[in-house]
C-alpha positions in Angstrom: 0.0 0.0 0.0 2.8 2.5 0.8 4.2 2.0 -2.7 1.0 3.5 -4.1 1.3 6.6 -1.8 5.0 7.0 -2.7 4.2 6.7 -6.4 1.4 9.3 -6.1 3.8 11.7 -4.4 6.1 11.6 -7.3 3.3 12.7 -9.6 2.4 15.8 -7.5 4.6 18.7 -8.7 4.9 20.3 -5.2 5.7 17.0 -3.5 8.2 16.1 -6.3 10.0 19.4 -5.8 10.3 18.8 -2.1 11.6 15.3 -2.7 14.2 16.6 -5.2 15.3 19.3 -2.8 16.1 16.5 -0.3 18.2 14.6 -2.8 15.6 12.1 -4.0 15.8 11.2 -7.7 12.0 11.5 -8.4 12.0 9.9 -11.8 13.9 6.9 -10.6 11.6 6.7 -7.5 8.6 6.9 -9.8 9.9 4.1 -12.1 10.9 1.8 -9.1 7.6 2.3 -7.3 5.6 1.6 -10.5 7.6 -1.6 -11.0 6.9 -2.7 -7.4 3.2 -2.0 -7.9 3.1 -3.8 -11.2 4.8 -6.9 -9.8 2.6 -7.0 -6.7 0.2 -9.9 -7.0 -3.3 -8.8 -6.0 -4.9 -11.0 -3.4 -8.7 -11.0 -3.4 -10.1 -11.0 0.1 -13.2 -12.8 -1.3 -11.0 -15.8 -2.3 -8.7 -15.9 0.7 -11.2 -15.4 3.5 -8.9 -12.6 4.9 -10.2 -9.2 5.9 -8.2 -6.2 4.5 -7.1 -3.8 7.2 -4.5 -1.0 7.1 -1.6 -1.4 9.6 -1.4 1.0 12.5 1.8 2.5 11.1 0.1 3.2 7.7 -2.9 4.7 9.5 -0.5 6.9 11.6 1.2 8.2 8.5 -2.1 9.1 6.8 -3.3 10.9 10.0 0.0 12.9 10.2 -0.2 13.8 6.5 -3.8 15.0 6.9 -3.0 17.1 9.9 0.0 18.6 8.1 -2.2 19.3 5.0 -4.8 21.0 7.3 -2.1 23.3 8.7 -1.1 24.4 5.2 -4.6 25.2 4.1 
């Protein structure tokens, strides 16, 4: 799941600028995250009997990002 968020950040111009300013090669990150996403085998909860649930770490990252976004608005 985090790969999708990272990939999305590379496609937002403002986020890409921040990443570049911190030494991240955004185009390489975009290609690598896209490759990870493409190679990830989807697992259907309907077929596995498992329930999909975000980890507490992922949930914390999303809450921090939302709080930071609210401060910037």
